[in-house]
PDB file with one MODEL, atoms N, CA, C and O in Angstrom:
MODEL        1
ATOM      1  N   MET A   1     -31.296  72.630 -15.288  1.00  0.00           N
ATOM      2  CA  MET A   1     -31.434  74.158 -15.364  1.00  0.00           C
ATOM      3  C   MET A   1     -31.498  74.500 -14.062  1.00  0.00           C
ATOM      4  O   MET A   1     -32.259  73.918 -13.289  1.00  0.00           O
ATOM      5  N   ALA A   2     -30.623  75.575 -13.655  1.00  0.00           N
ATOM      6  CA  ALA A   2     -30.604  76.334 -12.465  1.00  0.00           C
ATOM      7  C   ALA A   2     -31.270  77.782 -12.400  1.00  0.00           C
ATOM      8  O   ALA A   2     -31.067  78.624 -13.274  1.00  0.00           O
ATOM      9  N   GLN A   3     -32.005  77.977 -11.395  1.00  0.00           N
ATOM     10  CA  GLN A   3     -32.746  78.980 -11.479  1.00  0.00           C
ATOM     11  C   GLN A   3     -32.631  79.799  -9.977  1.00  0.00           C
ATOM     12  O   GLN A   3     -32.487  79.130  -8.953  1.00  0.00           O
ATOM     13  N   ARG A   4     -32.695  81.110  -9.924  1.00  0.00           N
ATOM     14  CA  ARG A   4     -32.811  82.015  -8.819  1.00  0.00           C
ATOM     15  C   ARG A   4     -33.888  82.918  -8.952  1.00  0.00           C
ATOM     16  O   ARG A   4     -34.169  83.487 -10.007  1.00  0.00           O
ATOM     17  N   GLN A   5     -34.520  83.057  -7.834  1.00  0.00           N
ATOM     18  CA  GLN A   5     -35.459  84.073  -7.834  1.00  0.00           C
ATOM     19  C   GLN A   5     -35.177  85.302  -6.651  1.00  0.00           C
ATOM     20  O   GLN A   5     -35.155  85.101  -5.437  1.00  0.00           O
ATOM     21  N   ILE A   6     -34.983  86.531  -7.287  1.00  0.00           N
ATOM     22  CA  ILE A   6     -34.517  87.537  -6.482  1.00  0.00           C
ATOM     23  C   ILE A   6     -35.234  88.613  -6.196  1.00  0.00           C
ATOM     24  O   ILE A   6     -35.869  89.032  -7.164  1.00  0.00           O
ATOM     25  N   THR A   7     -35.360  89.211  -5.209  1.00  0.00           N
ATOM     26  CA  THR A   7     -35.898  90.660  -5.041  1.00  0.00           C
ATOM     27  C   THR A   7     -34.938  91.664  -5.140  1.00  0.00           C
ATOM     28  O   THR A   7     -33.951  91.619  -4.406  1.00  0.00           O
ATOM     29  N   VAL A   8     -35.093  92.573  -5.955  1.00  0.00           N
ATOM     30  CA  VAL A   8     -34.113  93.688  -6.425  1.00  0.00           C
ATOM     31  C   VAL A   8     -33.994  94.705  -5.232  1.00  0.00           C
ATOM     32  O   VAL A   8     -35.038  95.253  -4.876  1.00  0.00           O
ATOM     33  N   GLU A   9     -32.960  94.976  -4.656  1.00  0.00           N
ATOM     34  CA  GLU A   9     -33.000  96.027  -3.690  1.00  0.00           C
ATOM     35  C   GLU A   9     -32.586  97.342  -3.856  1.00  0.00           C
ATOM     36  O   GLU A   9     -32.948  98.258  -3.116  1.00  0.00           O
ATOM     37  N   SER A  10     -31.778  97.473  -4.881  1.00  0.00           N
ATOM     38  CA  SER A  10     -31.159  98.687  -5.360  1.00  0.00           C
ATOM     39  C   SER A  10     -32.161  99.830  -5.624  1.00  0.00           C
ATOM     40  O   SER A  10     -33.104  99.664  -6.396  1.00  0.00           O
ATOM     41  N   GLU A  11     -31.952 100.961  -4.992  1.00  0.00           N
ATOM     42  CA  GLU A  11     -32.721 102.338  -5.338  1.00  0.00           C
ATOM     43  C   GLU A  11     -33.174 102.373  -6.724  1.00  0.00           C
ATOM     44  O   GLU A  11     -34.339 102.585  -7.062  1.00  0.00           O
ATOM     45  N   VAL A  12     -32.091 102.133  -7.589  1.00  0.00           N
ATOM     46  CA  VAL A  12     -32.389 102.452  -9.097  1.00  0.00           C
ATOM     47  C   VAL A  12     -32.762 101.014  -9.825  1.00  0.00           C
ATOM     48  O   VAL A  12     -32.619 100.918 -11.044  1.00  0.00           O
ATOM     49  N   GLY A  13     -33.128 100.167  -9.229  1.00  0.00           N
ATOM     50  CA  GLY A  13     -33.545  98.853  -9.766  1.00  0.00           C
ATOM     51  C   GLY A  13     -32.297  98.064 -10.518  1.00  0.00           C
ATOM     52  O   GLY A  13     -31.176  98.002 -10.014  1.00  0.00           O
ATOM     53  N   LEU A  14     -32.619  97.512 -11.699  1.00  0.00           N
ATOM     54  CA  LEU A  14     -31.565  96.999 -12.467  1.00  0.00           C
ATOM     55  C   LEU A  14     -31.368  97.821 -13.510  1.00  0.00           C
ATOM     56  O   LEU A  14     -31.625  97.504 -14.672  1.00  0.00           O
ATOM     57  N   HIS A  15     -30.858  99.021 -13.117  1.00  0.00           N
ATOM     58  CA  HIS A  15     -30.465 100.167 -14.276  1.00  0.00           C
ATOM     59  C   HIS A  15     -29.076 100.389 -14.099  1.00  0.00           C
ATOM     60  O   HIS A  15     -28.381 100.036 -13.146  1.00  0.00           O
ATOM     61  N   ALA A  16     -28.716 101.068 -15.210  1.00  0.00           N
ATOM     62  CA  ALA A  16     -27.272 102.005 -14.914  1.00  0.00           C
ATOM     63  C   ALA A  16     -26.382 101.108 -14.614  1.00  0.00           C
ATOM     64  O   ALA A  16     -26.248 100.035 -15.201  1.00  0.00           O
ATOM     65  N   ARG A  17     -25.693 101.525 -13.632  1.00  0.00           N
ATOM     66  CA  ARG A  17     -24.345 100.440 -13.161  1.00  0.00           C
ATOM     67  C   ARG A  17     -24.652  99.149 -12.659  1.00  0.00           C
ATOM     68  O   ARG A  17     -23.916  98.200 -12.932  1.00  0.00           O
ATOM     69  N   PRO A  18     -25.624  99.021 -11.979  1.00  0.00           N
ATOM     70  CA  PRO A  18     -26.252  97.674 -11.606  1.00  0.00           C
ATOM     71  C   PRO A  18     -26.381  96.708 -12.804  1.00  0.00           C
ATOM     72  O   PRO A  18     -25.871  95.589 -12.744  1.00  0.00           O
ATOM     73  N   ALA A  19     -27.049  97.125 -13.874  1.00  0.00           N
ATOM     74  CA  ALA A  19     -27.266  96.643 -15.125  1.00  0.00           C
ATOM     75  C   ALA A  19     -26.091  96.183 -15.959  1.00  0.00           C
ATOM     76  O   ALA A  19     -25.971  95.155 -16.625  1.00  0.00           O
ATOM     77  N   ALA A  20     -25.272  97.164 -15.768  1.00  0.00           N
ATOM     78  CA  ALA A  20     -24.041  96.961 -16.591  1.00  0.00           C
ATOM     79  C   ALA A  20     -23.003  95.808 -15.932  1.00  0.00           C
ATOM     80  O   ALA A  20     -22.200  95.179 -16.621  1.00  0.00           O
ATOM     81  N   THR A  21     -23.154  95.648 -14.531  1.00  0.00           N
ATOM     82  CA  THR A  21     -22.168  94.864 -13.725  1.00  0.00           C
ATOM     83  C   THR A  21     -22.801  93.589 -14.055  1.00  0.00           C
ATOM     84  O   THR A  21     -22.111  92.607 -14.329  1.00  0.00           O
ATOM     85  N   PHE A  22     -24.300  93.545 -14.043  1.00  0.00           N
ATOM     86  CA  PHE A  22     -25.121  92.213 -14.103  1.00  0.00           C
ATOM     87  C   PHE A  22     -24.655  91.469 -15.449  1.00  0.00           C
ATOM     88  O   PHE A  22     -24.346  90.278 -15.500  1.00  0.00           O
ATOM     89  N   VAL A  23     -24.655  92.471 -16.660  1.00  0.00           N
ATOM     90  CA  VAL A  23     -24.495  92.023 -17.914  1.00  0.00           C
ATOM     91  C   VAL A  23     -23.015  91.405 -18.361  1.00  0.00           C
ATOM     92  O   VAL A  23     -22.762  90.459 -19.108  1.00  0.00           O
ATOM     93  N   GLN A  24     -22.053  92.377 -17.556  1.00  0.00           N
ATOM     94  CA  GLN A  24     -20.710  91.927 -17.838  1.00  0.00           C
ATOM     95  C   GLN A  24     -20.223  90.672 -16.982  1.00  0.00           C
ATOM     96  O   GLN A  24     -19.256  89.980 -17.301  1.00  0.00           O
ATOM     97  N   THR A  25     -20.952  90.485 -15.944  1.00  0.00           N
ATOM     98  CA  THR A  25     -20.855  89.050 -15.090  1.00  0.00           C
ATOM     99  C   THR A  25     -21.544  87.966 -15.838  1.00  0.00           C
ATOM    100  O   THR A  25     -20.969  86.878 -15.805  1.00  0.00           O
ATOM    101  N   ALA A  26     -22.777  88.042 -16.577  1.00  0.00           N
ATOM    102  CA  ALA A  26     -23.092  87.001 -17.362  1.00  0.00           C
ATOM    103  C   ALA A  26     -22.397  86.815 -18.496  1.00  0.00           C
ATOM    104  O   ALA A  26     -22.224  85.652 -18.862  1.00  0.00           O
ATOM    105  N   ALA A  27     -21.868  87.880 -19.269  1.00  0.00           N
ATOM    106  CA  ALA A  27     -21.035  87.626 -20.389  1.00  0.00           C
ATOM    107  C   ALA A  27     -19.867  86.971 -20.346  1.00  0.00           C
ATOM    108  O   ALA A  27     -19.493  86.475 -21.408  1.00  0.00           O
ATOM    109  N   LYS A  28     -19.128  86.826 -19.309  1.00  0.00           N
ATOM    110  CA  LYS A  28     -18.044  86.153 -18.921  1.00  0.00           C
ATOM    111  C   LYS A  28     -18.202  84.646 -18.886  1.00  0.00           C
ATOM    112  O   LYS A  28     -17.249  83.878 -19.018  1.00  0.00           O
ATOM    113  N   ALA A  29     -19.355  84.296 -18.716  1.00  0.00           N
ATOM    114  CA  ALA A  29     -19.634  82.815 -18.673  1.00  0.00           C
ATOM    115  C   ALA A  29     -20.034  82.289 -20.272  1.00  0.00           C
ATOM    116  O   ALA A  29     -20.527  83.056 -21.099  1.00  0.00           O
ATOM    117  N   SER A  30     -19.743  80.903 -20.537  1.00  0.00           N
ATOM    118  CA  SER A  30     -20.065  80.388 -21.917  1.00  0.00           C
ATOM    119  C   SER A  30     -21.134  79.843 -21.839  1.00  0.00           C
ATOM    120  O   SER A  30     -21.441  79.011 -22.694  1.00  0.00           O
ATOM    121  N   LEU A  31     -22.142  80.214 -20.614  1.00  0.00           N
ATOM    122  CA  LEU A  31     -23.456  79.641 -20.617  1.00  0.00           C
ATOM    123  C   LEU A  31     -24.728  80.384 -21.307  1.00  0.00           C
ATOM    124  O   LEU A  31     -24.612  81.608 -21.360  1.00  0.00           O
ATOM    125  N   ASP A  32     -25.683  79.943 -21.735  1.00  0.00           N
ATOM    126  CA  ASP A  32     -27.020  80.810 -21.887  1.00  0.00           C
ATOM    127  C   ASP A  32     -27.666  81.157 -20.532  1.00  0.00           C
ATOM    128  O   ASP A  32     -28.135  80.334 -19.746  1.00  0.00           O
ATOM    129  N   VAL A  33     -27.628  82.366 -20.386  1.00  0.00           N
ATOM    130  CA  VAL A  33     -28.303  82.974 -19.225  1.00  0.00           C
ATOM    131  C   VAL A  33     -29.333  83.937 -19.606  1.00  0.00           C
ATOM    132  O   VAL A  33     -29.151  84.826 -20.438  1.00  0.00           O
ATOM    133  N   THR A  34     -30.561  83.705 -18.890  1.00  0.00           N
ATOM    134  CA  THR A  34     -31.752  84.618 -19.323  1.00  0.00           C
ATOM    135  C   THR A  34     -32.184  85.454 -17.597  1.00  0.00           C
ATOM    136  O   THR A  34     -31.734  85.163 -16.488  1.00  0.00           O
ATOM    137  N   VAL A  35     -33.093  86.419 -17.941  1.00  0.00           N
ATOM    138  CA  VAL A  35     -33.402  87.185 -16.787  1.00  0.00           C
ATOM    139  C   VAL A  35     -34.941  87.507 -17.045  1.00  0.00           C
ATOM    140  O   VAL A  35     -35.300  87.676 -18.210  1.00  0.00           O
ATOM    141  N   ALA A  36     -35.799  87.592 -16.084  1.00  0.00           N
ATOM    142  CA  ALA A  36     -37.196  87.964 -16.703  1.00  0.00           C
ATOM    143  C   ALA A  36     -37.606  88.486 -15.349  1.00  0.00           C
ATOM    144  O   ALA A  36     -37.076  88.045 -14.329  1.00  0.00           O
ATOM    145  N   LYS A  37     -38.646  89.523 -15.315  1.00  0.00           N
ATOM    146  CA  LYS A  37     -39.451  89.953 -14.345  1.00  0.00           C
ATOM    147  C   LYS A  37     -40.344  88.709 -13.996  1.00  0.00           C
ATOM    148  O   LYS A  37     -40.792  88.006 -14.901  1.00  0.00           O
ATOM    149  N   GLN A  38     -40.596  88.448 -12.684  1.00  0.00           N
ATOM    150  CA  GLN A  38     -41.505  87.405 -12.372  1.00  0.00           C
ATOM    151  C   GLN A  38     -42.755  87.461 -13.206  1.00  0.00           C
ATOM    152  O   GLN A  38     -43.429  88.484 -13.325  1.00  0.00           O
ATOM    153  N   GLY A  39     -43.038  86.274 -13.797  1.00  0.00           N
ATOM    154  CA  GLY A  39     -44.243  86.167 -14.796  1.00  0.00           C
ATOM    155  C   GLY A  39     -44.020  86.774 -16.182  1.00  0.00           C
ATOM    156  O   GLY A  39     -44.915  86.805 -17.026  1.00  0.00           O
ATOM    157  N   GLY A  40     -42.873  87.224 -16.368  1.00  0.00           N
ATOM    158  CA  GLY A  40     -42.619  87.988 -17.631  1.00  0.00           C
ATOM    159  C   GLY A  40     -41.671  86.934 -18.671  1.00  0.00           C
ATOM    160  O   GLY A  40     -41.203  85.885 -18.227  1.00  0.00           O
ATOM    161  N   GLN A  41     -41.485  87.337 -19.982  1.00  0.00           N
ATOM    162  CA  GLN A  41     -40.801  86.811 -20.853  1.00  0.00           C
ATOM    163  C   GLN A  41     -39.339  86.795 -20.460  1.00  0.00           C
ATOM    164  O   GLN A  41     -38.864  87.861 -20.070  1.00  0.00           O
ATOM    165  N   PRO A  42     -38.535  85.680 -20.513  1.00  0.00           N
ATOM    166  CA  PRO A  42     -37.131  85.881 -20.035  1.00  0.00           C
ATOM    167  C   PRO A  42     -36.258  86.561 -21.411  1.00  0.00           C
ATOM    168  O   PRO A  42     -36.712  86.359 -22.537  1.00  0.00           O
ATOM    169  N   VAL A  43     -35.321  87.158 -21.275  1.00  0.00           N
ATOM    170  CA  VAL A  43     -34.390  87.791 -22.088  1.00  0.00           C
ATOM    171  C   VAL A  43     -33.171  87.544 -21.811  1.00  0.00           C
ATOM    172  O   VAL A  43     -32.851  87.172 -20.682  1.00  0.00           O
ATOM    173  N   ASN A  44     -32.244  87.718 -22.845  1.00  0.00           N
ATOM    174  CA  ASN A  44     -30.827  87.406 -22.738  1.00  0.00           C
ATOM    175  C   ASN A  44     -30.008  88.143 -21.650  1.00  0.00           C
ATOM    176  O   ASN A  44     -29.968  89.371 -21.733  1.00  0.00           O
ATOM    177  N   ALA A  45     -29.337  87.516 -20.620  1.00  0.00           N
ATOM    178  CA  ALA A  45     -28.979  88.296 -19.700  1.00  0.00           C
ATOM    179  C   ALA A  45     -27.602  88.974 -19.845  1.00  0.00           C
ATOM    180  O   ALA A  45     -27.023  89.631 -18.980  1.00  0.00           O
ATOM    181  N   LYS A  46     -27.155  88.678 -21.175  1.00  0.00           N
ATOM    182  CA  LYS A  46     -25.896  89.188 -21.797  1.00  0.00           C
ATOM    183  C   LYS A  46     -25.987  90.440 -22.566  1.00  0.00           C
ATOM    184  O   LYS A  46     -25.056  91.127 -22.989  1.00  0.00           O
ATOM    185  N   SER A  47     -27.155  90.615 -22.672  1.00  0.00           N
ATOM    186  CA  SER A  47     -27.584  91.951 -23.506  1.00  0.00           C
ATOM    187  C   SER A  47     -27.967  93.271 -22.740  1.00  0.00           C
ATOM    188  O   SER A  47     -29.041  93.249 -22.139  1.00  0.00           O
ATOM    189  N   ILE A  48     -27.266  94.336 -22.697  1.00  0.00           N
ATOM    190  CA  ILE A  48     -27.572  95.386 -21.879  1.00  0.00           C
ATOM    191  C   ILE A  48     -28.888  96.156 -22.214  1.00  0.00           C
ATOM    192  O   ILE A  48     -29.450  96.918 -21.427  1.00  0.00           O
ATOM    193  N   LEU A  49     -29.272  95.892 -23.365  1.00  0.00           N
ATOM    194  CA  LEU A  49     -30.311  96.580 -23.930  1.00  0.00           C
ATOM    195  C   LEU A  49     -31.739  95.853 -23.795  1.00  0.00           C
ATOM    196  O   LEU A  49     -32.884  96.297 -23.879  1.00  0.00           O
ATOM    197  N   ALA A  50     -31.232  94.570 -23.554  1.00  0.00           N
ATOM    198  CA  ALA A  50     -32.594  93.555 -23.035  1.00  0.00           C
ATOM    199  C   ALA A  50     -32.877  93.645 -21.672  1.00  0.00           C
ATOM    200  O   ALA A  50     -34.037  93.655 -21.260  1.00  0.00           O
ATOM    201  N   VAL A  51     -31.762  93.721 -20.838  1.00  0.00           N
ATOM    202  CA  VAL A  51     -31.956  93.840 -19.467  1.00  0.00           C
ATOM    203  C   VAL A  51     -32.416  95.224 -19.080  1.00  0.00           C
ATOM    204  O   VAL A  51     -33.106  95.289 -18.063  1.00  0.00           O
ATOM    205  N   LEU A  52     -32.167  96.250 -19.673  1.00  0.00           N
ATOM    206  CA  LEU A  52     -32.482  97.690 -19.362  1.00  0.00           C
ATOM    207  C   LEU A  52     -34.175  97.694 -19.856  1.00  0.00           C
ATOM    208  O   LEU A  52     -35.001  98.333 -19.204  1.00  0.00           O
ATOM    209  N   ALA A  53     -34.517  96.986 -20.953  1.00  0.00           N
ATOM    210  CA  ALA A  53     -35.855  97.113 -21.396  1.00  0.00           C
ATOM    211  C   ALA A  53     -36.828  96.331 -20.300  1.00  0.00           C
ATOM    212  O   ALA A  53     -38.044  96.502 -20.223  1.00  0.00           O
ATOM    213  N   LEU A  54     -36.201  95.616 -19.633  1.00  0.00           N
ATOM    214  CA  LEU A  54     -37.333  94.938 -18.437  1.00  0.00           C
ATOM    215  C   LEU A  54     -37.769  95.850 -17.749  1.00  0.00           C
ATOM    216  O   LEU A  54     -38.890  95.611 -17.300  1.00  0.00           O
ATOM    217  N   ASP A  55     -37.211  97.113 -17.389  1.00  0.00           N
ATOM    218  CA  ASP A  55     -37.567  98.068 -16.633  1.00  0.00           C
ATOM    219  C   ASP A  55     -37.626  97.528 -15.060  1.00  0.00           C
ATOM    220  O   ASP A  55     -38.603  97.751 -14.346  1.00  0.00           O
ATOM    221  N   VAL A  56     -36.628  96.897 -14.677  1.00  0.00           N
ATOM    222  CA  VAL A  56     -36.865  96.313 -13.102  1.00  0.00           C
ATOM    223  C   VAL A  56     -36.385  97.387 -12.207  1.00  0.00           C
ATOM    224  O   VAL A  56     -35.285  97.937 -12.264  1.00  0.00           O
ATOM    225  N   ARG A  57     -37.518  97.660 -11.224  1.00  0.00           N
ATOM    226  CA  ARG A  57     -37.253  98.691 -10.440  1.00  0.00           C
ATOM    227  C   ARG A  57     -37.301  97.918  -8.889  1.00  0.00           C
ATOM    228  O   ARG A  57     -37.589  96.734  -8.711  1.00  0.00           O
ATOM    229  N   GLN A  58     -36.944  98.904  -7.841  1.00  0.00           N
ATOM    230  CA  GLN A  58     -36.634  98.256  -6.692  1.00  0.00           C
ATOM    231  C   GLN A  58     -37.860  97.763  -6.185  1.00  0.00           C
ATOM    232  O   GLN A  58     -38.924  98.330  -6.433  1.00  0.00           O
ATOM    233  N   GLY A  59     -37.772  96.639  -5.421  1.00  0.00           N
ATOM    234  CA  GLY A  59     -38.964  95.751  -5.217  1.00  0.00           C
ATOM    235  C   GLY A  59     -39.388  94.833  -5.854  1.00  0.00           C
ATOM    236  O   GLY A  59     -40.137  93.967  -5.401  1.00  0.00           O
ATOM    237  N   ASP A  60     -38.887  94.903  -7.219  1.00  0.00           N
ATOM    238  CA  ASP A  60     -39.590  93.811  -8.254  1.00  0.00           C
ATOM    239  C   ASP A  60     -38.792  92.534  -8.202  1.00  0.00           C
ATOM    240  O   ASP A  60     -37.578  92.595  -8.006  1.00  0.00           O
ATOM    241  N   THR A  61     -39.312  91.559  -8.341  1.00  0.00           N
ATOM    242  CA  THR A  61     -38.677  90.058  -8.498  1.00  0.00           C
ATOM    243  C   THR A  61     -38.401  89.533  -9.626  1.00  0.00           C
ATOM    244  O   THR A  61     -39.233  89.416 -10.526  1.00  0.00           O
ATOM    245  N   VAL A  62     -37.149  89.143  -9.704  1.00  0.00           N
ATOM    246  CA  VAL A  62     -36.603  88.715 -11.360  1.00  0.00           C
ATOM    247  C   VAL A  62     -36.239  87.200 -11.168  1.00  0.00           C
ATOM    248  O   VAL A  62     -35.812  86.806 -10.083  1.00  0.00           O
ATOM    249  N   VAL A  63     -36.407  86.390 -12.191  1.00  0.00           N
ATOM    250  CA  VAL A  63     -36.089  85.061 -12.236  1.00  0.00           C
ATOM    251  C   VAL A  63     -34.845  84.960 -13.141  1.00  0.00           C
ATOM    252  O   VAL A  63     -34.961  85.320 -14.313  1.00  0.00           O
ATOM    253  N   ILE A  64     -33.713  84.518 -12.705  1.00  0.00           N
ATOM    254  CA  ILE A  64     -32.506  84.249 -13.599  1.00  0.00           C
ATOM    255  C   ILE A  64     -32.277  82.665 -13.421  1.00  0.00           C
ATOM    256  O   ILE A  64     -32.322  81.936 -12.429  1.00  0.00           O
ATOM    257  N   GLU A  65     -31.962  82.385 -15.032  1.00  0.00           N
ATOM    258  CA  GLU A  65     -31.792  80.830 -15.216  1.00  0.00           C
ATOM    259  C   GLU A  65     -30.664  80.600 -16.030  1.00  0.00           C
ATOM    260  O   GLU A  65     -30.306  81.485 -16.807  1.00  0.00           O
ATOM    261  N   ALA A  66     -30.067  79.550 -15.960  1.00  0.00           N
ATOM    262  CA  ALA A  66     -28.644  79.139 -16.583  1.00  0.00           C
ATOM    263  C   ALA A  66     -28.713  77.676 -16.637  1.00  0.00           C
ATOM    264  O   ALA A  66     -29.343  76.961 -15.856  1.00  0.00           O
ATOM    265  N   GLU A  67     -28.024  77.312 -17.605  1.00  0.00           N
ATOM    266  CA  GLU A  67     -27.967  75.678 -17.720  1.00  0.00           C
ATOM    267  C   GLU A  67     -26.451  75.363 -17.989  1.00  0.00           C
ATOM    268  O   GLU A  67     -25.731  76.134 -18.624  1.00  0.00           O
ATOM    269  N   GLY A  68     -26.095  74.377 -17.549  1.00  0.00           N
ATOM    270  CA  GLY A  68     -24.662  73.992 -17.810  1.00  0.00           C
ATOM    271  C   GLY A  68     -23.706  73.870 -16.614  1.00  0.00           C
ATOM    272  O   GLY A  68     -24.109  74.094 -15.472  1.00  0.00           O
ATOM    273  N   GLU A  69     -22.534  73.540 -16.858  1.00  0.00           N
ATOM    274  CA  GLU A  69     -21.632  73.532 -15.825  1.00  0.00           C
ATOM    275  C   GLU A  69     -21.146  74.888 -15.360  1.00  0.00           C
ATOM    276  O   GLU A  69     -20.699  75.760 -16.105  1.00  0.00           O
ATOM    277  N   GLY A  70     -21.284  74.974 -14.005  1.00  0.00           N
ATOM    278  CA  GLY A  70     -21.044  76.465 -13.324  1.00  0.00           C
ATOM    279  C   GLY A  70     -22.101  77.248 -13.330  1.00  0.00           C
ATOM    280  O   GLY A  70     -22.023  78.448 -13.066  1.00  0.00           O
ATOM    281  N   ALA A  71     -23.356  76.560 -13.677  1.00  0.00           N
ATOM    282  CA  ALA A  71     -24.601  77.632 -13.625  1.00  0.00           C
ATOM    283  C   ALA A  71     -24.877  78.195 -12.111  1.00  0.00           C
ATOM    284  O   ALA A  71     -25.374  79.307 -11.933  1.00  0.00           O
ATOM    285  N   ASP A  72     -24.563  77.449 -11.192  1.00  0.00           N
ATOM    286  CA  ASP A  72     -25.048  77.541 -10.116  1.00  0.00           C
ATOM    287  C   ASP A  72     -24.236  78.700  -9.405  1.00  0.00           C
ATOM    288  O   ASP A  72     -24.709  79.649  -8.779  1.00  0.00           O
ATOM    289  N   GLU A  73     -22.990  78.424  -9.630  1.00  0.00           N
ATOM    290  CA  GLU A  73     -21.839  79.582  -9.339  1.00  0.00           C
ATOM    291  C   GLU A  73     -22.218  81.021 -10.165  1.00  0.00           C
ATOM    292  O   GLU A  73     -22.215  82.116  -9.603  1.00  0.00           O
ATOM    293  N   LEU A  74     -22.478  80.861 -11.307  1.00  0.00           N
ATOM    294  CA  LEU A  74     -22.797  81.975 -11.971  1.00  0.00           C
ATOM    295  C   LEU A  74     -24.053  82.748 -11.413  1.00  0.00           C
ATOM    296  O   LEU A  74     -24.035  83.968 -11.253  1.00  0.00           O
ATOM    297  N   LEU A  75     -25.207  81.911 -11.110  1.00  0.00           N
ATOM    298  CA  LEU A  75     -26.310  82.574 -10.567  1.00  0.00           C
ATOM    299  C   LEU A  75     -26.226  82.963  -9.421  1.00  0.00           C
ATOM    300  O   LEU A  75     -26.999  83.878  -9.134  1.00  0.00           O
ATOM    301  N   ASP A  76     -25.495  82.567  -8.563  1.00  0.00           N
ATOM    302  CA  ASP A  76     -25.125  82.944  -7.220  1.00  0.00           C
ATOM    303  C   ASP A  76     -24.518  84.478  -7.380  1.00  0.00           C
ATOM    304  O   ASP A  76     -24.894  85.345  -6.590  1.00  0.00           O
ATOM    305  N   ALA A  77     -23.701  84.740  -8.281  1.00  0.00           N
ATOM    306  CA  ALA A  77     -22.851  86.011  -8.431  1.00  0.00           C
ATOM    307  C   ALA A  77     -23.867  86.839  -8.996  1.00  0.00           C
ATOM    308  O   ALA A  77     -23.951  87.963  -8.501  1.00  0.00           O
ATOM    309  N   LEU A  78     -24.653  86.551  -9.911  1.00  0.00           N
ATOM    310  CA  LEU A  78     -25.828  87.379 -10.522  1.00  0.00           C
ATOM    311  C   LEU A  78     -26.848  87.783  -9.478  1.00  0.00           C
ATOM    312  O   LEU A  78     -27.331  88.905  -9.632  1.00  0.00           O
ATOM    313  N   ALA A  79     -27.296  87.008  -8.353  1.00  0.00           N
ATOM    314  CA  ALA A  79     -28.126  87.140  -7.545  1.00  0.00           C
ATOM    315  C   ALA A  79     -27.448  88.156  -6.553  1.00  0.00           C
ATOM    316  O   ALA A  79     -28.215  88.914  -5.959  1.00  0.00           O
ATOM    317  N   LEU A  80     -26.336  88.242  -6.349  1.00  0.00           N
ATOM    318  CA  LEU A  80     -25.683  89.020  -5.369  1.00  0.00           C
ATOM    319  C   LEU A  80     -25.743  90.396  -6.110  1.00  0.00           C
ATOM    320  O   LEU A  80     -26.106  91.326  -5.390  1.00  0.00           O
ATOM    321  N   ILE A  81     -25.480  90.680  -7.302  1.00  0.00           N
ATOM    322  CA  ILE A  81     -25.675  91.874  -7.907  1.00  0.00           C
ATOM    323  C   ILE A  81     -27.053  92.271  -7.975  1.00  0.00           C
ATOM    324  O   ILE A  81     -27.255  93.282  -7.303  1.00  0.00           O
ATOM    325  N   ALA A  82     -27.956  91.873  -8.491  1.00  0.00           N
ATOM    326  CA  ALA A  82     -29.367  91.948  -8.541  1.00  0.00           C
ATOM    327  C   ALA A  82     -29.829  92.387  -7.148  1.00  0.00           C
ATOM    328  O   ALA A  82     -30.634  93.314  -7.060  1.00  0.00           O
ATOM    329  N   SER A  83     -29.366  91.775  -6.063  1.00  0.00           N
ATOM    330  CA  SER A  83     -30.197  91.989  -4.701  1.00  0.00           C
ATOM    331  C   SER A  83     -29.292  93.028  -3.774  1.00  0.00           C
ATOM    332  O   SER A  83     -29.562  93.355  -2.619  1.00  0.00           O
ATOM    333  N   ALA A  84     -28.349  93.393  -4.423  1.00  0.00           N
ATOM    334  CA  ALA A  84     -27.563  94.619  -3.678  1.00  0.00           C
ATOM    335  C   ALA A  84     -28.224  95.743  -3.547  1.00  0.00           C
ATOM    336  O   ALA A  84     -28.870  96.185  -4.497  1.00  0.00           O
ATOM    337  N   PRO A  85     -28.170  96.376  -2.365  1.00  0.00           N
ATOM    338  CA  PRO A  85     -28.924  97.615  -1.838  1.00  0.00           C
ATOM    339  C   PRO A  85     -28.202  98.874  -2.879  1.00  0.00           C
ATOM    340  O   PRO A  85     -28.555 100.047  -2.762  1.00  0.00           O
TER     341      PRO A  85
ENDMDL
END
């Protein structure tokens, strides 16, 4: 299992356009991918409704996990999206 812990830098958090890009990137992979606020329950990172329901705001820390071949590369890409200002 690969994991990344990221602080969200975007002024809008992981909402609207950043969330859509995040979910689209996750959905391209054939891996199970989850995202959670630090200390919270993980949700399917391929579900826009689940990601938006996390209510991730600027400065929040999220944990992204994936397992399987290509997990590290996928998590690197998702981390860039989540941490972009």
